[in-house]
C-alpha positions as CSV (number, residue, x, y, z in Angstrom):
1,M,-24.6,33.6,-17.1
2,Y,-21.6,31.7,-15.9
3,K,-18.5,30.8,-17.8
4,L,-16.9,27.4,-17.4
5,T,-13.2,27.0,-16.8
6,H,-11.2,24.5,-19.0
7,L,-11.7,22.0,-16.2
8,G,-15.4,22.7,-16.1
9,K,-15.8,22.3,-19.8
10,Y,-13.9,19.0,-19.6
11,A,-16.2,17.8,-16.7
12,E,-19.3,18.9,-18.6
13,K,-18.2,17.0,-21.7
14,K,-17.5,13.8,-19.6
15,I,-20.9,14.2,-17.9
16,R,-22.7,14.4,-21.2
17,K,-21.1,11.1,-22.3
18,F,-21.5,9.3,-19.1
19,Q,-23.6,6.1,-19.2
20,W,-24.5,3.5,-16.6
21,T,-23.3,0.1,-17.6
22,N,-23.1,-3.4,-16.0
23,T,-19.3,-3.1,-15.7
24,Y,-19.2,-2.2,-12.1
25,G,-21.9,-4.9,-11.3
26,V,-19.6,-7.5,-12.8
27,A,-16.7,-6.2,-10.7
28,R,-18.8,-6.2,-7.5
29,S,-19.9,-9.8,-8.0
30,L,-16.2,-10.9,-8.7
31,I,-14.9,-9.1,-5.6
32,A,-17.7,-10.6,-3.4
33,T,-17.1,-14.1,-4.8
34,G,-13.5,-14.2,-3.5
35,L,-14.5,-13.6,0.1
36,F,-17.6,-15.8,-0.2
37,L,-15.4,-18.8,-1.2
38,T,-13.0,-18.2,1.6
39,L,-15.9,-18.1,4.2
40,A,-17.8,-20.9,2.5
41,F,-15.0,-23.5,2.5
42,N,-13.5,-22.7,5.9
43,D,-14.9,-22.8,9.4
44,A,-14.8,-19.8,11.6
45,S,-12.2,-21.2,14.0
46,S,-9.6,-21.6,11.2
47,L,-10.1,-18.1,10.0
48,V,-10.5,-15.8,13.0
49,Q,-9.2,-17.7,16.0
50,P,-5.6,-17.7,17.2
51,L,-3.9,-21.1,16.8
52,G,-4.8,-23.4,19.6
53,D,-7.8,-21.4,20.7
54,Q,-11.0,-23.5,20.2
55,S,-13.4,-21.0,21.7
56,S,-16.2,-19.7,19.6
57,E,-15.6,-16.0,20.2
58,M,-12.6,-13.7,19.7
59,P,-10.6,-12.9,22.8
60,A,-10.2,-9.3,24.0
61,T,-7.1,-7.5,22.7
62,S,-5.6,-4.1,22.8
63,E,-6.4,-3.5,19.1
64,P,-7.5,-0.2,17.7
65,A,-11.1,0.8,18.4
66,L,-12.1,0.6,14.7
67,M,-10.9,-3.0,14.4
68,S,-13.1,-3.9,17.4
69,L,-16.1,-3.1,15.3
70,S,-15.5,-6.1,13.1
71,L,-18.6,-8.3,12.8
72,F,-16.4,-11.3,13.7
73,K,-15.5,-9.5,17.1
74,L,-19.0,-8.3,17.9
75,L,-20.7,-11.7,17.4
76,N,-20.0,-15.3,17.7
77,A,-17.5,-16.0,14.9
78,E,-19.5,-18.8,13.3
79,L,-22.7,-16.7,13.3
80,A,-20.8,-13.8,11.8
81,R,-19.6,-16.1,9.1
82,W,-23.1,-17.1,8.1
83,I,-24.4,-13.6,8.2
84,S,-21.4,-12.6,5.9
85,L,-22.2,-15.4,3.5
86,A,-25.8,-14.3,3.3
87,I,-24.8,-10.7,2.5
88,L,-22.1,-11.7,0.0
89,S,-24.7,-13.9,-1.8
90,L,-27.0,-10.9,-2.3
91,V,-24.0,-8.9,-3.6
92,I,-23.0,-11.6,-6.0
93,I,-26.5,-12.0,-7.5
94,G,-26.7,-8.2,-7.7
95,W,-29.7,-7.5,-5.5
96,R,-30.4,-3.9,-4.4
97,P,-26.9,-2.3,-4.7
98,R,-28.1,0.7,-2.7
99,I,-28.6,-1.6,0.3
100,T,-25.9,-4.2,-0.2
101,G,-23.1,-1.8,-1.1
102,I,-22.5,-0.6,2.5
103,L,-23.1,-4.1,3.8
104,H,-20.5,-5.5,1.3
105,W,-17.9,-3.0,2.6
106,Y,-18.7,-3.9,6.2
107,V,-18.3,-7.6,5.6
108,A,-15.0,-7.0,3.7
109,F,-13.8,-4.7,6.5
110,S,-14.9,-7.1,9.2
111,Y,-12.9,-10.0,7.7
112,A,-9.8,-7.9,7.0
113,A,-10.0,-6.6,10.6
114,G,-10.9,-9.9,12.3
115,A,-9.2,-12.6,10.4
116,M,-5.9,-14.0,11.7
117,I,-4.4,-14.4,8.2
118,I,-5.3,-12.3,5.2
119,D,-3.7,-11.8,1.8
120,G,-3.5,-8.7,-0.6
121,G,-6.8,-9.7,-2.2
122,D,-8.7,-9.3,1.1
123,Q,-7.2,-5.8,1.4
124,V,-8.1,-4.9,-2.2
125,A,-11.7,-6.2,-1.6
126,E,-12.0,-4.0,1.5
127,V,-10.7,-0.8,-0.2
128,L,-12.6,-1.2,-3.4
129,S,-15.9,-2.1,-1.7
130,L,-15.5,1.1,0.3
131,L,-14.8,3.2,-2.7
132,L,-17.8,1.8,-4.5
133,V,-20.2,2.8,-1.7
134,P,-21.0,6.2,-3.2
135,V,-21.8,4.5,-6.5
136,T,-24.1,1.9,-4.9
137,L,-25.9,4.6,-3.0
138,M,-26.8,6.3,-6.2
139,D,-27.9,3.1,-7.8
140,G,-31.7,2.7,-7.4
141,R,-32.0,-0.5,-9.4
142,K,-33.3,-3.7,-8.0
143,W,-30.4,-5.6,-9.7
144,H,-27.1,-4.3,-10.7
145,W,-27.5,-6.2,-14.0
146,Q,-30.6,-4.1,-15.0
147,P,-30.5,-1.3,-17.6
148,A,-30.8,2.0,-15.8
149,P,-33.9,4.1,-16.4
150,A,-32.0,7.3,-17.6
151,G,-28.7,8.9,-18.1
152,F,-27.4,12.3,-17.1
153,D,-28.1,15.8,-18.4
154,A,-25.3,18.2,-17.8
155,K,-27.8,21.1,-17.7
156,E,-29.6,19.6,-14.7
157,T,-27.7,20.6,-11.5
158,G,-28.6,17.6,-9.4
159,S,-28.1,15.1,-12.2
160,A,-24.8,16.7,-13.3
161,F,-23.6,16.6,-9.7
162,K,-24.3,12.9,-9.4
163,A,-22.5,12.1,-12.7
164,L,-19.5,14.2,-11.5
165,V,-19.3,12.3,-8.2
166,L,-19.5,8.9,-10.1
167,L,-16.8,10.0,-12.6
168,S,-14.6,11.1,-9.7
169,V,-15.1,7.9,-7.8
170,F,-14.3,5.7,-10.8
171,F,-11.2,7.9,-11.5
172,V,-10.0,7.4,-7.9
173,I,-10.6,3.6,-8.2
174,R,-8.6,3.5,-11.5
175,L,-5.7,5.4,-9.8
176,Q,-5.9,3.0,-6.8
177,V,-5.7,-0.1,-9.0
178,A,-2.9,1.4,-11.2
179,F,-0.9,2.2,-8.0
180,I,-1.3,-1.4,-6.9
181,Y,0.3,-2.7,-10.1
182,F,2.9,0.0,-10.0
183,H,3.9,-0.9,-6.5
184,A,3.8,-4.6,-7.3
185,G,6.1,-4.2,-10.3
186,V,8.5,-1.5,-9.2
187,G,8.7,-2.8,-5.5
188,K,10.0,-6.2,-6.6
189,M,13.0,-4.5,-8.4
190,S,14.7,-3.8,-5.1
191,V,14.5,-7.4,-4.0
192,D,17.6,-9.4,-4.9
193,E,15.8,-12.6,-5.9
194,W,13.5,-10.6,-8.3
195,A,16.4,-8.5,-9.6
196,N,18.6,-11.5,-10.4
197,G,15.7,-13.3,-12.0
198,T,15.4,-16.4,-9.7
199,S,12.4,-15.4,-7.4
200,I,9.8,-17.5,-9.1
201,F,12.0,-20.6,-8.8
202,Y,11.9,-20.1,-5.0
203,W,8.3,-19.2,-4.7
204,I,7.0,-22.3,-6.4
205,Q,8.9,-24.3,-3.7
206,S,7.6,-22.2,-0.8
207,P,6.0,-24.4,2.0
208,L,3.2,-21.9,2.3
209,F,2.5,-20.6,-1.2
210,G,4.3,-23.1,-3.4
211,T,2.7,-25.5,-5.9
212,T,1.5,-29.0,-5.3
213,Q,4.2,-31.7,-5.2
214,F,3.0,-33.1,-8.5
215,L,3.2,-29.7,-10.2
216,S,6.5,-28.9,-8.6
217,D,8.0,-32.1,-9.9
218,L,6.7,-31.2,-13.3
219,L,7.9,-27.6,-13.3
220,I,11.2,-27.6,-11.5
221,P,13.2,-29.1,-14.4
222,F,11.7,-26.6,-16.8
223,F,12.3,-23.6,-14.4
224,A,15.8,-24.7,-13.6
225,E,16.8,-23.4,-17.0
226,E,18.4,-20.0,-16.4
227,L,16.9,-18.4,-19.5
228,V,13.4,-19.6,-18.8
229,I,13.3,-18.7,-15.1
230,T,14.9,-15.3,-15.7
231,T,12.5,-14.5,-18.5
232,L,9.5,-15.5,-16.4
233,T,10.7,-13.6,-13.3
234,W,11.5,-10.4,-15.1
235,G,8.4,-10.8,-17.3
236,V,6.2,-10.7,-14.2
237,M,7.7,-7.3,-13.2
238,I,7.4,-5.9,-16.7
239,F,3.8,-7.0,-17.1
240,E,2.8,-5.5,-13.8
241,V,4.3,-2.2,-14.8
242,L,2.5,-2.6,-18.2
243,L,-0.8,-3.0,-16.4
244,F,0.0,0.2,-14.4
245,L,0.4,2.0,-17.8
246,G,-3.1,0.9,-18.7
247,I,-4.3,4.1,-17.0
248,A,-2.6,6.1,-19.8
249,L,-2.6,3.8,-22.8
250,S,-5.1,4.1,-25.6
251,K,-8.6,2.7,-24.9
252,K,-8.2,0.1,-27.7
253,W,-5.6,-1.7,-25.6
254,R,-7.7,-2.0,-22.5
255,P,-9.6,-5.2,-23.6
256,V,-6.2,-6.8,-24.4
257,L,-4.7,-5.9,-21.0
258,L,-7.9,-6.9,-19.2
259,V,-7.8,-10.5,-20.7
260,A,-4.1,-10.7,-20.2
261,G,-4.4,-9.5,-16.6
262,I,-7.1,-12.0,-15.8
263,L,-5.0,-14.9,-17.3
264,F,-2.0,-13.7,-15.3
265,H,-3.9,-13.9,-12.1
266,F,-5.4,-17.2,-13.1
267,S,-1.9,-18.6,-13.5
268,I,-1.3,-17.5,-9.8
269,I,-4.2,-19.9,-8.9
270,V,-2.5,-22.7,-10.7
271,L,0.9,-22.1,-9.1
272,H,0.0,-20.9,-5.7
273,G,-3.7,-21.7,-5.1
274,L,-4.7,-18.2,-4.2
275,V,-8.3,-18.4,-5.4
276,S,-9.9,-15.5,-3.4
277,F,-7.0,-13.3,-4.5
278,F,-7.8,-14.1,-8.2
279,F,-11.4,-12.9,-7.8
280,S,-10.5,-9.7,-6.0
281,M,-7.9,-8.8,-8.6
282,A,-10.2,-9.8,-11.5
283,G,-12.8,-7.4,-10.1
284,A,-10.2,-4.7,-9.7
285,L,-9.1,-5.2,-13.3
286,V,-12.7,-4.9,-14.5
287,L,-13.1,-1.6,-12.7
288,F,-9.7,-0.5,-14.1
289,L,-9.9,-1.7,-17.7
290,G,-13.5,-2.8,-18.2
291,P,-15.5,-2.0,-21.4
292,K,-17.0,1.4,-21.7
293,K,-20.3,0.1,-23.0
294,G,-20.6,-2.8,-20.5
295,F,-20.4,-6.5,-21.0
296,K,-22.8,-8.4,-23.2
297,L,-24.6,-10.6,-20.7
298,D,-27.7,-11.7,-22.5
299,W,-28.3,-14.7,-20.2
300,V,-28.2,-12.5,-17.1
301,K,-30.6,-10.0,-18.7
302,K,-33.1,-12.8,-19.5
303,L,-32.8,-14.1,-15.9
304,V,-33.3,-10.6,-14.4
305,N,-36.2,-9.8,-16.7
306,R,-38.0,-13.0,-15.5
307,S,-37.3,-12.0,-11.9
308,V,-38.4,-8.4,-12.1
309,G,-41.1,-8.8,-14.8
310,S,-42.6,-5.5,-15.8
311,E,-40.2,-3.6,-13.4
312,A,-37.4,-3.9,-15.9
313,P,-36.9,-0.5,-17.6
314,P,-37.2,-0.4,-21.4
315,A,-34.0,1.6,-22.1
316,E,-30.6,-0.2,-22.3
317,I,-28.3,2.0,-20.3
318,S,-26.1,0.1,-18.0
319,I,-22.5,1.8,-14.6
320,Q,-19.4,2.7,-16.5
321,A,-16.5,1.6,-14.5
322,V,-14.1,3.9,-16.2
323,S,-14.6,6.8,-18.6
């Protein structure tokens, strides 16, 4: 007879409570949507070719060997784009997570390694899709919207091990997302324009990431007020630190922070037009703060049930993004 340590007892308690929910499926679809939109509305030459190079394939460079494995460097760039779109489509609709999980990471990695210009959202998508690979490999469902056939029993060695791996992966993901917001909030404090409360005023006028001329003309008089611009600028830093604290705050505050965080990133779309960034960070927030019991997606369940027919399992157990 063995005796559990305090850590072992804690892990066993968590395993007994572990449930599979659709939360991670929603996050996967959101993360894949960001890159899908980037690839769908841009041709390959504008994404992966150096300026002025109209050839259809990437030139040879002295880049690290790992980066040379990018799909966009192994194949014709336009062909790689269409293959990536096909894979991302399967991820978005939730088909066969066990198969598409690794493919999703490879596409995200390929774009991050092969594109000439990427933003933070592309890097987040690459990292999170990699961290989710162990989860998808353990997901034998046909669709990631389906209820899973069974939960976990802490007394069963194999089952307990799987649950412990999943709990560990989701914990690491939560730490990763929390650190992103910690770095975003605290890192800005050392920048003069953020510290003196004027940064947003300059960002909305940036030639690369600024607002449209119409919106700029509308907002500049409002943002020119010292109290307004200082409150907004410091408010962004405070809110990002608050999102970081979501890892330790009571679970009852997670839905509030989740909605607020998504609205925060939607405002970035309005001001800066970073659509793919929004979807990557929305997916990250779902993994970080998503509901323990999963989302109520009745319309998706009905659609999946029609697709799988009798294959749909009777029990409603859907993957917990965070415990």
